[in-house]
C-alpha positions as a LaTeX table, in Angstrom:
\begin{tabular}{lrrr}
\hline
Residue & $x$ (\AA) & $y$ (\AA) & $z$ (\AA) \\
\hline
Met1 & 94.45 & 122.86 & 75.28 \\
Val2 & 92.00 & 120.42 & 76.86 \\
Lys3 & 92.14 & 116.61 & 76.52 \\
Ile4 & 88.90 & 114.67 & 77.01 \\
Gly5 & 88.97 & 110.88 & 77.33 \\
Ile6 & 85.97 & 108.96 & 76.02 \\
Gly7 & 85.60 & 105.38 & 77.21 \\
Gly8 & 83.03 & 102.64 & 77.47 \\
Pro9 & 82.25 & 99.06 & 76.47 \\
Val10 & 82.44 & 97.88 & 72.85 \\
Gly11 & 79.45 & 99.12 & 70.86 \\
Ser12 & 78.25 & 101.66 & 73.43 \\
Gly13 & 78.56 & 104.58 & 71.00 \\
Lys14 & 81.99 & 106.08 & 71.72 \\
Thr15 & 82.88 & 106.67 & 68.07 \\
Ala16 & 79.37 & 107.98 & 67.34 \\
Leu17 & 79.86 & 110.43 & 70.21 \\
Val18 & 83.24 & 111.60 & 68.88 \\
Leu19 & 81.74 & 112.02 & 65.40 \\
Asn20 & 78.79 & 114.05 & 66.69 \\
Leu21 & 80.97 & 116.21 & 68.95 \\
Cys22 & 83.39 & 117.00 & 66.14 \\
Gln23 & 80.51 & 117.96 & 63.85 \\
Ala24 & 79.04 & 120.19 & 66.55 \\
Leu25 & 82.28 & 121.92 & 67.59 \\
Lys26 & 84.56 & 122.02 & 64.54 \\
Asp27 & 83.43 & 125.45 & 63.33 \\
Glu28 & 84.30 & 127.18 & 66.60 \\
Leu29 & 87.23 & 125.14 & 67.96 \\
Ser30 & 90.47 & 123.64 & 66.70 \\
Leu31 & 89.93 & 119.89 & 67.25 \\
Ala32 & 91.85 & 116.63 & 66.96 \\
Val33 & 91.08 & 112.99 & 67.74 \\
Ile34 & 93.10 & 109.99 & 68.91 \\
Thr35 & 91.42 & 106.58 & 68.71 \\
Asn36 & 92.62 & 103.35 & 70.31 \\
Asp37 & 92.00 & 99.90 & 68.82 \\
Ile38 & 93.77 & 96.66 & 69.64 \\
Tyr39 & 94.91 & 95.57 & 66.16 \\
Thr40 & 93.40 & 97.99 & 63.62 \\
Asn41 & 92.72 & 101.67 & 62.99 \\
Glu42 & 89.02 & 100.93 & 62.44 \\
Asp43 & 87.62 & 103.88 & 64.40 \\
Ala44 & 90.16 & 106.38 & 63.04 \\
Asn45 & 89.44 & 105.24 & 59.47 \\
Phe46 & 85.69 & 105.56 & 60.06 \\
Leu47 & 86.08 & 109.16 & 61.26 \\
Ile48 & 88.35 & 110.02 & 58.32 \\
Lys49 & 85.82 & 108.56 & 55.85 \\
Gln50 & 83.07 & 110.63 & 57.45 \\
Gly51 & 85.14 & 113.72 & 56.63 \\
Val52 & 84.46 & 115.15 & 60.05 \\
Leu53 & 87.99 & 116.58 & 60.36 \\
Glu54 & 91.04 & 116.75 & 58.10 \\
Lys55 & 92.77 & 113.36 & 58.20 \\
Glu56 & 95.90 & 114.95 & 59.70 \\
Arg57 & 93.84 & 115.77 & 62.79 \\
Ile58 & 92.97 & 112.10 & 63.44 \\
Ile59 & 95.48 & 109.54 & 64.72 \\
Gly60 & 94.74 & 105.85 & 65.24 \\
Val61 & 96.77 & 104.10 & 67.94 \\
Gln62 & 97.07 & 100.31 & 67.82 \\
Thr63 & 97.41 & 99.16 & 71.41 \\
Gly64 & 98.25 & 95.52 & 70.65 \\
Gly65 & 96.76 & 94.37 & 73.94 \\
Cys66 & 94.34 & 95.31 & 76.69 \\
Pro67 & 92.86 & 98.71 & 75.83 \\
His68 & 93.05 & 100.03 & 79.39 \\
Thr69 & 96.85 & 99.62 & 79.49 \\
Ala70 & 97.35 & 102.21 & 76.73 \\
Ile71 & 95.24 & 104.83 & 78.51 \\
Arg72 & 96.26 & 104.13 & 82.10 \\
Glu73 & 99.32 & 102.04 & 83.06 \\
Asp74 & 101.45 & 102.85 & 80.00 \\
Ala75 & 99.94 & 105.78 & 78.14 \\
Ser76 & 103.18 & 106.51 & 76.24 \\
Cys77 & 101.78 & 105.71 & 72.77 \\
Asn78 & 98.85 & 108.07 & 73.38 \\
Leu79 & 101.08 & 110.76 & 74.87 \\
Glu80 & 103.27 & 110.56 & 71.75 \\
Ala81 & 100.14 & 110.98 & 69.60 \\
Val82 & 99.15 & 114.06 & 71.63 \\
Glu83 & 102.63 & 115.51 & 71.11 \\
Leu84 & 102.48 & 114.85 & 67.36 \\
Leu85 & 99.09 & 116.57 & 67.06 \\
Gln86 & 100.40 & 119.58 & 69.00 \\
Glu87 & 103.36 & 119.79 & 66.61 \\
Arg88 & 101.00 & 119.66 & 63.62 \\
Phe89 & 98.48 & 122.15 & 65.01 \\
Ser90 & 99.82 & 124.66 & 67.50 \\
Asp91 & 96.37 & 126.23 & 67.96 \\
Leu92 & 94.59 & 123.10 & 69.25 \\
Asp93 & 91.75 & 123.79 & 71.67 \\
Leu94 & 90.56 & 120.24 & 72.29 \\
Ile95 & 91.68 & 116.65 & 71.71 \\
Phe96 & 89.26 & 113.75 & 72.10 \\
Ile97 & 91.00 & 110.51 & 73.12 \\
Glu98 & 88.77 & 107.50 & 72.51 \\
Ser99 & 89.66 & 104.31 & 74.34 \\
Gly100 & 89.24 & 100.87 & 72.86 \\
Gly101 & 86.17 & 99.07 & 74.21 \\
Asp102 & 86.61 & 98.44 & 77.93 \\
Asn103 & 84.66 & 97.55 & 81.06 \\
Leu104 & 83.28 & 99.35 & 84.10 \\
Ser105 & 86.64 & 99.43 & 85.89 \\
Met106 & 88.35 & 101.56 & 83.25 \\
Thr107 & 89.93 & 104.91 & 84.04 \\
Phe108 & 92.26 & 107.24 & 82.16 \\
Ser109 & 95.67 & 108.29 & 83.43 \\
Pro110 & 95.42 & 111.87 & 84.76 \\
Glu111 & 98.65 & 112.48 & 82.86 \\
Leu112 & 96.79 & 111.72 & 79.60 \\
Val113 & 93.39 & 113.43 & 79.97 \\
Asp114 & 91.90 & 116.37 & 81.83 \\
Phe115 & 88.32 & 115.04 & 81.78 \\
Phe116 & 86.75 & 111.60 & 81.33 \\
Ile117 & 83.39 & 110.83 & 79.68 \\
Phe118 & 82.08 & 107.28 & 80.12 \\
Val119 & 79.48 & 105.90 & 77.68 \\
Ile120 & 77.21 & 102.93 & 78.33 \\
Asp121 & 74.21 & 101.82 & 76.34 \\
Val122 & 70.77 & 100.67 & 77.33 \\
Ala123 & 71.08 & 97.42 & 75.35 \\
Gln124 & 73.67 & 96.19 & 77.87 \\
Gly125 & 70.85 & 96.02 & 80.44 \\
Glu126 & 69.29 & 98.29 & 83.02 \\
Lys127 & 71.50 & 96.81 & 85.76 \\
Ile128 & 74.71 & 98.36 & 84.39 \\
Pro129 & 74.58 & 101.63 & 86.40 \\
Arg130 & 74.07 & 99.85 & 89.73 \\
Lys131 & 77.09 & 97.60 & 89.14 \\
Gly132 & 79.23 & 100.64 & 89.91 \\
Gly133 & 82.96 & 100.62 & 89.30 \\
Pro134 & 85.39 & 103.50 & 88.83 \\
Ala135 & 84.06 & 104.50 & 85.41 \\
Ile136 & 80.45 & 104.74 & 86.51 \\
Cys137 & 81.15 & 106.35 & 89.87 \\
Arg138 & 84.04 & 108.69 & 89.07 \\
Ser139 & 83.90 & 109.74 & 85.40 \\
Asp140 & 83.34 & 113.47 & 84.97 \\
Leu141 & 80.29 & 112.83 & 82.78 \\
Met142 & 78.41 & 109.61 & 82.13 \\
Ile143 & 76.26 & 109.11 & 79.05 \\
Ile144 & 73.52 & 106.50 & 78.88 \\
Asn145 & 73.18 & 106.02 & 75.13 \\
Lys146 & 70.69 & 104.22 & 72.85 \\
Ile147 & 67.70 & 105.09 & 75.04 \\
Asp148 & 65.45 & 104.26 & 72.09 \\
Leu149 & 66.29 & 100.56 & 72.58 \\
Ala150 & 64.83 & 100.37 & 76.11 \\
Pro151 & 61.47 & 98.82 & 75.08 \\
Tyr152 & 63.23 & 96.14 & 73.02 \\
Val153 & 65.48 & 94.93 & 75.85 \\
Asn154 & 62.95 & 95.32 & 78.69 \\
Ala155 & 65.03 & 98.08 & 80.30 \\
Ser156 & 63.47 & 100.77 & 82.45 \\
Leu157 & 65.02 & 104.18 & 81.83 \\
Lys158 & 63.53 & 105.32 & 85.13 \\
Ile159 & 65.38 & 102.59 & 87.04 \\
Met160 & 68.61 & 103.35 & 85.15 \\
Gln161 & 68.31 & 107.04 & 86.08 \\
Glu162 & 67.59 & 106.25 & 89.74 \\
Asp163 & 70.51 & 103.81 & 89.97 \\
Thr164 & 72.83 & 106.27 & 88.24 \\
Leu165 & 71.90 & 108.99 & 90.75 \\
Lys166 & 72.63 & 106.58 & 93.62 \\
Met167 & 76.02 & 105.56 & 92.22 \\
Arg168 & 77.18 & 108.99 & 91.01 \\
Gly169 & 75.79 & 111.36 & 93.62 \\
Asp170 & 76.01 & 114.86 & 92.20 \\
Arg171 & 78.21 & 113.89 & 89.24 \\
Pro172 & 76.34 & 114.60 & 85.98 \\
Phe173 & 74.89 & 112.12 & 83.52 \\
Ile174 & 72.96 & 112.55 & 80.28 \\
Met175 & 70.51 & 110.22 & 78.53 \\
Ser176 & 71.05 & 110.13 & 74.76 \\
Asn177 & 70.24 & 108.63 & 71.40 \\
Leu178 & 73.20 & 109.68 & 69.29 \\
Gln179 & 71.60 & 108.32 & 66.10 \\
Thr180 & 68.94 & 111.04 & 66.32 \\
Lys181 & 71.21 & 113.48 & 68.22 \\
Glu182 & 68.88 & 113.43 & 71.24 \\
Gly183 & 70.92 & 114.63 & 74.23 \\
Leu184 & 73.79 & 115.89 & 72.07 \\
Glu185 & 73.04 & 119.55 & 72.79 \\
Lys186 & 73.33 & 118.87 & 76.53 \\
Ile187 & 76.64 & 117.04 & 76.07 \\
Val188 & 78.06 & 119.91 & 74.00 \\
Ala189 & 76.84 & 122.43 & 76.59 \\
Trp190 & 78.53 & 120.43 & 79.39 \\
Ile191 & 81.82 & 120.34 & 77.46 \\
Lys192 & 81.72 & 124.08 & 76.82 \\
Lys193 & 80.80 & 125.00 & 80.39 \\
Tyr194 & 82.88 & 122.59 & 82.44 \\
Thr195 & 85.91 & 121.76 & 80.29 \\
Leu196 & 86.35 & 124.86 & 78.15 \\
Leu197 & 84.87 & 127.24 & 80.75 \\
Lys198 & 82.61 & 128.89 & 78.19 \\
Asp199 & 78.97 & 129.83 & 78.85 \\
\hline
\end{tabular}
């Protein structure tokens, strides 16, 4: 079983990514999702309402504080959720663990996830990739989402790509618009090839 952490700032498209990935993979893999919110189960409830997976496959964790603590310093509540999902579904292939909205310094505990996808969005400004930080520089895959908004926020996708290449070296990144599913096929292909080791 593989555990993939999905992090990024509030509103960057983390839940939209989880939704799209579940829709794309649910017919060929046994999936589950853990979401993290500070005081609610907002993201878990959204995914359940979308009917993307059976509700028993989705667990909402209320962190009650800084979102990074529950995925890094004290991941016990998330580790318990992983254990519960494994008890419910012994055939699990993949669990997505979505962090609460966090900043560029976020990372996941290696005890909690096997791979880390970091999502930013163009509306946060073209300077975001060059600000660096652990999430931008060291995540296994970075997604620059909402590329359709670039003209409305005076952001240059070319500059964002160049800065991302400088900060990440040979680590992969994908430009996307998850509302129209642009880039989704590449994200799914990356997951299959690099995390599930399928061609």
